C-alpha positions, 0 to 999 in steps of 0.5 A: 504349689496349689492344686489345679481344679478343672470343670467343663460345660457344653455351650450351644455355640461355635467355638469362635463365638465363645472365644469372642466372648472370652476375649471381650474383657470390656464386657466382663462387668456386664456378665461375670459375677464379681468383676467390677472393672477391667482394663486392657493394659497391653495388646499382643501381636495378634490383636488380642489382649496380652495383659488385663487388670481386673477389679474384683468385688465378690462380697467378702473377697475384694482383689485387684490383679493383672493377668497375662494371656496367651492365645492359641493360633487355632482359636481353641484355647487361651491360657493366662498367669498372674503378673501381679495381685494383692490377694494372690501369689500365683494364678494359672488358668485356661479355657480349652474349647472342643467343638462337637456336633449335636442333634440340634447343631454345633455345640462346644465343650468348654473346659476351664482349668484354674490354679490359685495360690493365695497370699493368705493361708486358707484351709485346703478344703475351703479353698477347693470349695471356693475354686469349685464355686468360682469355676461353676459360676464362671462357666454357667455365666459364660454359657448364659451370656453366649447363648443369650446373644445367639 
């Protein structure tokens, strides 16, 4: 199984606002780098997306895959796993939100964890660099989108 990568970032917003952006899959193509299209395939009993299809076009990397989501009842975390994909054999990920007080108000530490197992072989060093770049970009874009909407 692939190694897990984890990164965190602090966003100047309450957890509810951040989770609302994470859950708004229809808006991903507007702000998430490489995401060209999303489609919610199934809703869960809590009214949030349970399965989502993604169409990714990040230059060299093109993929279409379906993720299944599990939303924590407290609204502070979401996890997902790969249902099917073309370039991926497996994917597991999560966002965990930790609210905190800052001098200017409420901020939230967002921790993103991701494990991807590709269908094609890739040297471990390159794979870890790619995961780091994907996670770093995703967290920065999430922060920019949330804070811009504030």
